[in-house]
C-alpha positions, 0 to 999 in steps of 0.5 A, a space after each residue: 589504514 589511516 585514510 580509510 573512510 568506509 568500513 564494511 564488516 559481516 559477522 565478525 568479532 574483534 578481539 582487543 580494543 577498538 581504539 586502533 580502528 581508523 579514526 577518520 571513518 565516515 561510514 560504518 556498515 557492520 552486519 551482526 555487530 556482536 556487542 551490547 553497546 558501542 564501546 567508548 574507545 570506538 572513535 566515530 567522531 567523523 562518521 556520517 552514516 552508521 549501519 549496524 543491522 542485526 546487531 546484538 545491541 541492548 543500548 546504543 552507547 552509554 556515554 555522552 559522546 557527541 557525533 556532530 557529523 552523523 546523518 544516518 543511523 540504521 539499527 534495523 533488525 536489532 531485536 534486543 534493543 529496548 530504547 533509542 539513544 539520547 538524541 542530543 548527542 547526534 544533533 544533525 541526524 537526518 535519517 533514523 531507521 529502526 525497522 524490525 526492532 521488536 523489543 524497542 518500546 521507547 523513543 527518547 524525548 530528545 528526538 524533538 530537538 533534531 531539527 534536520 530529521 527528515 525520515 523516521 522508519 520504525 516499521 515492525 517495532 512491535 513493542 512500541 506504543 507511542 512516540 514522545 509528544 516532542 516528536 510531533 513538534 518537528 517541522 523537518 520530518 518528511 516521511 514517517 513509517 510505522 507499518 506493523 507497529 501492532 501496539 501503536 495506538 494513537 497519533 498525537 493531535 499535534 501531528 498537524 504541526 509537522 508541516 513538512 510531512 509528506 508520507 505517512 504509513 501506518 499499516 497494520 497498527 492499533 490506530 483507530 482514529 486519524 487526528 482531525 489536525 491532519 487537514 493542516 498538512 498542506 504537503 502531505 502526499 501519501 497516507 496508507 492505513 491498513 490495520 490488519 494486525 492479524 496478518 503480522 508475522 514475526 521471527 520471534 515465536 514468543 513475540 508472535 504468540 503475544 501479538 496473536 493474543 493481542 490481535 484478537 482483543 484488538 479486533 473485537 474492540 476497534 473501529 476506524 474513524 477518519 477526520 470529518 473533512 479532508 478538504 485541507 489536504 491539497 497535495 494528497 495524491 495517494 490515499 490507501 485505507 483497507 479496513 472492514 470496520 470502515 463504513 464511511 469516508 469524509 463527504 468532501 472526499 471529492 475535493 482532493 483535486 491532486 489525488 491520483 491513487 485511491 484504494 479503499 479495498 475491503 472497506 464495508 462502506 455504507 455510503 460514498 460521496 460523489 467523486 466528480 472532483 477527482 479530475 487527476 485520479 488515475 487508479 481507483 480500487 474499490 474491491 469488496 466495498 459493498 457497493 450497491 447500485 445506489 452508491 455506484 450512481 452517486 459516485 459519478 464514475 463517468 466524471 473520472 476522465 483521467 482514470 486508467 485502472 478501475 477495480 470494482 471486483 467483489 461488489 453487490 451492484 447489478 449494473 454500471 453506468 456508461 464508461 465511454 467518457 473514460 477515454 484513458 481507461 486501460 483496465 476494468 476489473 469486475 471479478 466476482 461481481 455475482 449480481 452484475 447483469 450487464 456490462 455497459 458500453 466500454 471506451 475504445 481505450 480499454 485493454 483488459 477486461 476481468 469479469 471472472 465468476 460474474 454468475 448473473 452476467 447476461 448482457 455484454 457490450 459491443 466490442 466492435 469499437 474497442 480497438 485496443 483490447 488485449 485480454 478478456 477473462 470471462 471464466 464461469 460467466 455461464 449465462 453469457 450467450 453472445 459477445 457482440 463484436 468480439 470477432 473484430 477485437 480478436 482480429 485486431 489486438 486480442 492476445 488472450 481470451 479465457 471463457 472457460 465455463 461460458 458453455 451457453 454461448 452460441 455456436 456461431 460465436 464459438 466458430 468465429 472465435 476458434 477460426 480467428 484464434 487458429 489463424 492468429 495463434 491467439 492464446 485460448 484457454 485449453 478448457 474452452 477448446 476441449 469443451 467446444 471440440 466436444 460440441 462439434 466445433 473444430 
């Protein structure tokens, strides 16, 4: 097997030495690698990629071998691994993946010498508290993932020097502040920060108990702080932050001209600036953000001309401005907006309207000109009496209508809906049909 270049093994133990294995391997993929370290006689001088997922490794190797051709090192799910290797022996590494290495508590400072490193994925390394200062000097790193590193507390201020950084994922960590130097990251495209450590799950029961205890302490003291300005993030197209302790966002949020996806769900906002500069915004999720009529007015929703999805569910406002100018809007979600009294005139492009449990809702828009409507859900909107133009939408494009609990609508509207639905095989909630049939409409 002298010509063997790719070796893939699964849950296998080898007796005897490793020196007889092919010495020209370019890819080693060994699930459940059984040893505590890679033996000295395992010749990996030509290897480009090493995948030792779910291994028994305590440390990677204990010698000074140089793997000059190694580009990918993936030790994911190696639960017993406590520290990374010394990186000076693998100078051309491009991708480092240590996902779910729950006992990994230290990354060797020599990582700062890896001038070609582009991807670092340390998700769910629950014992890791920090990265060495040398790491933040790397100009080559494009992607950094620290999701569910529940003890990871701080990103170094020097992160602003990581000029190639494009994706930063720090969901469910102990991070309470994003460094102000991040505004210098001209190539940053995606930031995802959802510190919800109480939702972390581990397979190791002991680790789970420690984490739950830590989570309670963490939640009682933390408060998320964002940089005062984001104006320098000219390439940012995705911003996801979900944290009930976040009460404000930078006042110049509307300056992110490249932003396409903005997700601030369940942030308890006290204010929100105008979003009128977000001309490329496609997806806006403000679920459960404590939005009032005053905040809605300041936001200037009507200026978001590229918007396709707007989620305003679980908020406190009573009305909305006209959305007719949003000519690309496809989906509007207003579920559980319990104070909402009226839905404004809608753009002709709209295909889905969700307004479940809007218990104060009385006034519905005219659907005569909404020619692309596919789905309407008005479950539990018991104050709704009439839905103008609904019969026209039913005849044209409607595929699903659910008005269970809308028991006060007029008999005329009930009759129109049922007649159209029977002729077109429209999907109607069975509870609607049952209720209306008891009322004598057939």
